[in-house]
C-alpha positions in Angstrom: 12.0 8.3 10.0 10.6 7.1 6.7 10.8 2.8 5.4 10.1 2.0 2.3 7.9 -1.3 2.3 6.5 -3.6 -0.6 3.3 -4.8 0.6 0.5 -5.5 -2.2 2.6 -6.1 -5.2 3.9 -2.6 -4.7 6.5 -0.2 -2.7 5.3 2.6 -0.3 7.4 5.5 1.6 5.0 5.9 5.1 6.4 8.5 7.7 5.1 8.2 11.6 1.7 8.8 11.1 1.2 9.2 7.6 -2.2 7.6 6.7 -1.8 5.6 3.4 -4.5 3.4 1.2 -2.8 -0.4 0.8 -4.0 -3.0 -1.8 -6.6 -4.8 0.9 -5.5 -6.1 3.5 -7.8 -9.3 6.1 -7.5 -7.5 9.6 -9.8 -5.7 10.9 -10.8 -2.2 11.7 -8.8 -1.1 14.5 -6.6 -3.6 14.7 -2.9 -3.9 14.0 -0.6 -4.6 10.7 2.9 -5.7 11.2 5.2 -5.2 7.6 8.5 -6.5 7.9 9.3 -6.4 4.4 11.3 -3.1 4.5 13.3 -1.8 1.6 15.0 0.8 2.8 14.8 2.8 6.6 16.1 6.4 6.6 16.6 9.5 9.1 17.9 12.5 7.6 21.1 11.2 5.6 21.8 8.1 7.3 19.8 5.7 5.4 20.0 1.2 5.0 19.1 -0.1 2.4 18.4 -3.7 2.3 19.8 -6.7 0.3 16.4 -7.3 -0.4 15.1 -7.0 2.8 16.4 -4.3 5.5 18.1 -7.3 8.6 15.4 -6.2 12.0 13.5 -3.9 9.8 9.6 -3.8 10.7 6.9 -1.5 10.6 3.7 -0.8 12.8 0.6 0.4 12.1 -3.4 -0.3 12.5 -6.3 0.0 10.2 -8.5 3.0 9.9 -11.0 1.8 7.5 -11.6 -0.4 4.5 -13.5 1.0 1.0 -13.9 1.1 -2.6 -11.9 3.3 -5.0 -13.6 5.5 -7.5 -15.0 4.0 -10.3 -13.0 3.1 -13.1 -14.7 3.3 -16.6 -13.7 0.5 -19.0 -14.2 -0.2 -22.9 -13.4 -2.2 -25.6 -14.1 -1.2 -29.0 -13.1 -1.9 -32.4 -14.7 -0.1 -34.9 -17.3 -0.5 -38.8 -16.8 -4.3 -36.3 -20.2 -3.7 -33.9 -17.9 -4.4 -31.2 -18.4 -2.7 -27.6 -17.7 -3.9 -24.6 -18.7 -1.6 -21.3 -17.7 -1.9 -17.8 -16.7 -0.8 -14.2 -14.3 -1.2 -11.4 -13.6 0.2 -8.1 -9.9 -1.1 -6.0 -11.2 -2.1 -3.0 -8.2 -0.7 -0.8 -7.0 -0.5 3.5 -6.3 2.7 5.3 -3.8 2.2 7.7 -2.6 4.3 9.8 1.4 4.0 10.4 2.8 3.8 14.2 6.3 3.0 14.0 9.0 2.6 12.3 12.1 0.3 13.5 15.0 -0.8 11.7 
């Protein structure tokens, strides 16, 4: 069974037992989290599509860890104008293990 959920401004396809990295969530490691914005629930040829969300759809998971992604370099440059700006960015994430899908 799989589901498509919306969180952090993005959509993710998840299945039970998956470990997925979401945008940082306000939860401690080991805490249970619940996603109620379920867009699609499916198993084989049986698919439920929400409008916009599946009624009664819910995905539960457990927070595994928090962390930061790989470093991205940011460079702004204008040739012949003596303009160069450099920076870095590391996006925070939360690893969640999906424990259940209902819908």
